[in-house]
C-alpha positions, 0 to 999 in steps of 0.5 A: 411368144414363140411356142418354143419359148412358151415351152421353156417358161413352162420348164422354169416353173419347175424351179419353183418347188426346189426354191422354197425347199431350198429356203426351208432346208437351210433355215431348219439345219443351221438351227440345229447345228448353230442353235442360240444367241451365241450362233447368230452370226454363223446361222446368218452367214450359212444362209447367205452361202447355201443361197449363193451355192444353191442359186448357182446349182440350180441356174446351172442345172435348168440352163445347161442341164435342162435347156429351159433357162437362156439368158446371162448365167450370172443374173439368173444365178443372183436372182434365184439366190436372192429368192432362197435367201428372201424364204430363208431369213424370214424363216429364221425370223419366224423361229427367232419369235415363236420357235420351231412352230413358227418357222413350221407355219411359215413353210406350209404357208409358203408350201400351200400358198406361196407356191401355187401363187407363185405364177412360175409359167406366168402371173397372167395366168392367174385372176388379177387379185390373187396374181397380185398377192402371189407377186408379193410372196417370195415364190412369186417374186423369185418367178419373176425375176427368173423371167425377167432375167432368163427371157427378157434381158432383165426387163421388169426385174425391178419390182421383183427384185425389190419385193425380194430385197424388202423380205430380206430386210424385213427378216433381218430386222426381226431376228436382229429385234428378237435376238437384242431382246433375248440377250437383254432378257437374260439372266446376269451370270451367278458370280460365286462367294470365292470369286467375291471375296466374301462370304455372307449368311442371312441375318441372324443365321449361323453358318457351318461353313463360316468361321471368324479368322482367328487374331494373332496372339498379342506380344508378351509384355515386360511383366509377364516376361519377368514373372516368367524367368521368376 
């Protein structure tokens, strides 16, 4: 590897932290804007759209602004988008299980562990055990995917792409399972007595709100009619 290419790879390492932040921000914002079971589709759609737009933007800045990335722009952009989705969707999954505390714990784990072990400049700079762990986390897999697409014409992109896809799929499954559990455990909506068409009072109690409808007056008999005429 030439010195120029090595410098470019080191510059590409600057995308690790923006990628992690790009995974945290949409999860937090979408949870604030669209909370609850009814807005699940909006949150997932927002995460995917944000990942696509952010991946394209970061790839454009790194490739055309800084000149630190080469290769096919759209492949690099899709790799970055997949990396951001592999962060945002698991963050939403953690929130669905443990609330905002779970999202915060996941964000701290990625910032403090995933970022240093990402090996964005190349996992071979890390000890073997730590390098393997880093490549199983979204930041490390994203870095390897970006390197493969930007500098090696996609060679070696299969493994990191599968790792990121596994994170996305696992996050989606957890979100759907947690949402189904929440929906099934929600109490049934109360139906008013007026909607039921009747009023029920506890046995043995009198209610001031209950009145038995008055019976219609019986038609006068023949004897009563003669008596009234007399």
